[in-house]
C-alpha positions, 0 to 999 in steps of 0.5 A: 753527065747522064740524062738523069743528071742533066734533068736534075741540073736543069730542074735546079737551074730553072728553079733557082730564080723562081724560088727566090721570087716565090720565097719573097712573095711568101713573106709578103703574102703572109703579112696580108699583101699580094704583090702583083708587081712582083713581075716588075721587080724581076724585070727591073732586077734583070735590067739593074743586074745587067748594068751593074755586072757590066760595070763592076762584075757579078756580085756588083750585078746582084747588088744592083738587081736587088737594089732595082727590085727594092726600088720597085717594092718601094713604089708598090709599098707607097701606094698599096700600104701608104696610100692604101690603093687597090693592091691588084691594080697597083701591082698590075700598073707597076708591072706594066710600067717597069716592063716598058721602062726597062725595055726603053732604058735598055734601048737608050743605053745599048741600042737595039741590038744591045751589048748583051754578049759582054755581060759577065756571068757567074761561073759554076763553083763545085763544092768539094766532096759534095759535088762527087756524090753519085747522081745528085752531086753534080746537079745540086753542088756544082752550081753558081754561088748564088744557088748556094745562097738560096740553099742558106736562105730557105731555112733562114726564111722558115726560122724567121717566119716560125721561130721569131717574134717578128715572124709571129707578128708577120703571121698575125698581120696576115690573119687579122690586122685589127687583132694584131694591132690590138696586141701592139703589132705595128702592122703597117711597118711589118708589111712594109718590111715584108714588101721590101724583102719580096722586092729584094728577092724579086730583083735577085731573081732577075739578076740570076736570069742575067748573071747566072744563066743567060749572060744577057738582057732581053726585053721582057725576059722575065717571061711571066715568072712573077705571076708563076711565082705567085702561083707557086706560093699557093701551090706551096700553101704559103709555107717556105718549104712547101713553096720551094717544093712547088717551085721544084715541081714547076721546074722539073716540068720545064726541065722535062722537055729537054729530057723528052726531046733527048729521048727522040719523042716525036712531039711538037716542041710547043707541047713541052713548053706548055707542059709547066703551065698546064701542070700549074693550072692542074695543081691550082685547080686541085690544091687551091680549094684545099689550101687556106690563104691568110685570112687578111690577104689583100685586105686592110681591116680584117 
């Protein structure tokens, strides 16, 4: 594999969990909710996926990851939607709780060292013909099957958001809850469904980290991806296709560190580790002022 192919493969690999989480958060925010608890859903999904995969295989692992993410979303929805608690405070508390809870559960189940090396991983499944395309074939079409699920999910989310009555109600709920309710849109129900969907994809994102990539669980392995996914949603201007493009940009910045290191650049590796986050901050500084968030984001009666 050439250096360019390795760079592209690293980009797709890094972008996959981020795109899962960011797609889900896009749906949530277009409904008018901001879920800071996404980080908690990712780490819970990683733990759920690790446990289920060890017991019943990789696809069961992804099912367990999704269920764990759904559980986190239900907790968030109960407080933020049912009780109308402050969304930022609720999401932050949920993230901190599940970061601690997963670490404690892991130590209780597997001890301090854990049984990480026994966790099954999803193999690479090349797509015939497509994987033979020069340069891009291997990076795009020689991936674990869960990556292909992401490829299918992207247009599905776009179609649902912009070509269905549910999507219209979703976007209306995020722009003006009062106007949507006056038009007969069940705002609370739509927001609840959106939060559950976001939690499901957040959990799957955590499952990708364990089952399709690391093959093990580590405390805090979400490593801020939930917060980065929220930034990616802003960079992508709350549009599914834009969000995926922003995830790829962030992932490419992450993959650049391996390309530069392979080229023998005599630069401290910490510089490469910081590069994706610096680019994200620069992007937010340049784009956030021009992008228009859903008018009712984080509010109830606007």
